DRENSE-107509 format. One record per residue: residue number from 1; z, y, x of N, C-alpha, C in turn. Coordinates in Angstrom, 1 decimal, decimal comma, padded with zeros to 4 digits. Layout:
! residues N
REC num   n_c3   n_c2   n_c1  ca_c3  ca_c2  ca_c1   c_c3   c_c2   c_c1
REC NUM      Z      Y      X      Z      Y      X      Z      Y      X
...
//
This chain:
! residues 68
REC num   n_c3   n_c2   n_c1  ca_c3  ca_c2  ca_c1   c_c3   c_c2   c_c1
REC   1  125,0  072,5  039,8  126,3  072,0  039,4  127,4  072,6  040,2
REC   2  128,5  073,0  039,6  129,6  073,6  040,3  130,9  072,8  040,1
REC   3  131,8  073,0  040,9  133,1  072,4  040,9  134,2  073,4  040,7
REC   4  135,1  073,2  039,8  136,2  074,2  039,6  137,5  073,4  039,4
REC   5  138,5  073,6  040,3  139,8  073,0  040,2  140,6  073,7  039,2
REC   6  141,3  072,9  038,4  142,0  073,4  037,2  143,5  073,7  037,6
REC   7  144,1  073,0  038,5  145,5  073,3  038,8  145,9  072,9  040,2
REC   8  146,8  073,7  040,7  147,4  073,4  042,0  148,9  073,6  041,8
REC   9  149,6  072,6  042,1  151,1  072,6  042,0  151,7  073,2  043,2
REC  10  152,5  074,3  043,0  153,2  074,9  044,2  154,6  074,9  043,9
REC  11  155,4  074,3  044,7  156,9  074,3  044,6  157,5  075,5  045,3
REC  12  158,5  076,1  044,7  159,2  077,2  045,3  160,2  076,6  046,3
REC  13  160,1  077,0  047,6  161,0  076,5  048,6  161,2  077,6  049,7
REC  14  162,3  077,7  050,3  162,5  078,7  051,4  161,7  078,2  052,6
REC  15  161,0  079,2  053,2  160,1  078,8  054,3  160,5  079,3  055,6
REC  16  161,6  080,1  055,7  162,0  080,7  057,0  162,3  079,6  058,0
REC  17  163,0  078,6  057,6  163,3  077,5  058,5  162,1  076,8  059,1
REC  18  161,2  076,5  058,2  160,0  075,8  058,5  159,1  076,6  059,4
REC  19  158,9  077,9  059,0  158,0  078,8  059,8  158,5  079,0  061,2
REC  20  159,8  078,9  061,5  160,3  079,0  062,8  159,9  077,8  063,7
REC  21  159,6  076,7  063,1  159,2  075,5  063,9  157,7  075,3  064,1
REC  22  156,9  076,1  063,4  155,5  076,0  063,5  154,9  076,7  064,7
REC  23  153,9  076,1  065,3  153,2  076,8  066,4  152,4  078,0  065,8
REC  24  151,9  078,9  066,6  151,2  080,1  066,1  149,9  079,7  065,5
REC  25  149,3  078,5  065,8  148,1  078,0  065,2  148,2  077,2  063,9
REC  26  149,4  076,9  063,5  149,6  076,2  062,3  149,8  077,1  061,1
REC  27  149,4  076,7  060,0  149,6  077,5  058,7  151,0  077,3  058,2
REC  28  151,6  078,4  057,7  152,9  078,3  057,1  152,6  078,0  055,6
REC  29  153,7  077,8  054,8  153,6  077,4  053,4  152,9  078,5  052,6
REC  30  153,2  079,7  052,9  152,5  080,8  052,1  151,0  080,9  052,4
REC  31  150,6  080,7  053,6  149,2  080,7  053,9  148,5  079,5  053,3
REC  32  149,1  078,3  053,2  148,6  077,2  052,6  148,4  077,4  051,1
REC  33  149,5  078,0  050,5  149,4  078,4  049,0  148,3  079,3  048,7
REC  34  148,1  080,3  049,6  147,0  081,3  049,4  145,6  080,6  049,4
REC  35  145,4  079,7  050,4  144,2  079,0  050,5  143,9  078,1  049,3
REC  36  144,9  077,3  048,9  144,8  076,4  047,8  144,5  077,2  046,5
REC  37  145,1  078,4  046,3  144,9  079,2  045,2  143,5  079,8  045,2
REC  38  143,0  080,2  046,4  141,6  080,7  046,5  140,6  079,6  046,1
REC  39  140,9  078,4  046,6  140,0  077,2  046,3  140,0  076,9  044,8
REC  40  141,2  077,0  044,2  141,3  076,7  042,8  140,5  077,7  042,0
REC  41  140,4  078,9  042,4  139,7  080,0  041,6  138,2  080,0  041,9
REC  42  137,7  079,2  042,8  136,3  079,3  043,3  135,5  078,2  042,7
REC  43  134,2  078,3  042,7  133,3  077,3  042,3  132,5  076,9  043,6
REC  44  132,0  075,6  043,6  131,4  075,1  044,7  130,1  074,3  044,3
REC  45  129,2  074,2  045,2  128,0  073,4  045,0  128,3  071,9  045,2
REC  46  127,6  071,0  044,6  127,8  069,6  044,8  127,8  069,2  046,2
REC  47  127,0  069,7  047,1  126,9  069,3  048,5  128,1  069,7  049,2
REC  48  128,9  070,6  048,7  130,2  071,1  049,4  131,4  070,3  049,0
REC  49  131,3  069,5  048,0  132,5  068,8  047,4  133,2  067,9  048,3
REC  50  132,5  067,0  049,0  133,1  066,0  049,8  133,9  066,7  051,0
REC  51  133,2  067,6  051,8  134,0  068,2  052,9  135,1  069,1  052,3
REC  52  134,9  069,7  051,2  136,0  070,5  050,6  137,2  069,6  050,2
REC  53  136,8  068,5  049,5  137,9  067,6  049,1  138,7  067,1  050,3
REC  54  138,1  066,8  051,4  138,8  066,3  052,6  139,7  067,4  053,1
REC  55  139,2  068,6  053,1  140,1  069,7  053,6  141,2  070,0  052,7
REC  56  141,0  069,9  051,4  142,1  070,2  050,5  143,2  069,1  050,6
REC  57  142,8  067,8  050,8  143,7  066,8  051,0  144,6  067,1  052,3
REC  58  144,0  067,5  053,3  144,7  067,9  054,5  145,7  069,0  054,3
REC  59  145,2  070,0  053,6  146,1  071,2  053,2  147,3  070,7  052,4
REC  60  147,0  069,9  051,4  148,1  069,4  050,5  149,1  068,5  051,3
REC  61  148,6  067,7  052,2  149,5  066,9  053,1  150,3  067,8  054,0
REC  62  149,8  068,8  054,5  150,5  069,8  055,4  151,6  070,4  054,5
REC  63  151,2  070,9  053,3  152,2  071,5  052,4  153,3  070,6  052,1
REC  64  153,0  069,4  051,7  154,0  068,4  051,4  154,9  068,1  052,5
REC  65  154,3  068,0  053,7  155,1  067,7  054,9  156,1  068,8  055,2
REC  66  155,7  070,1  055,0  156,5  071,2  055,3  157,6  071,4  054,2
REC  67  157,4  070,9  053,0  158,4  071,1  052,0  159,4  070,0  051,9
REC  68  159,3  069,0  052,7  160,3  067,9  052,7  161,6  068,3  053,2
//
């Protein structure tokens, strides 16, 4: 059994302000968008769904926080 995400909503927003305030170890908006897009286009085994789901929630929360 595989999992395939059908949609990821990405808002267009200027990132230069936000990127200046991030530490070198934090992901910027573009990096988060790339990861979410890669996840959307991938398939996963059932055993991977729960950890993947938890990571995607964290990525979405970071993205939402940076776009405020």
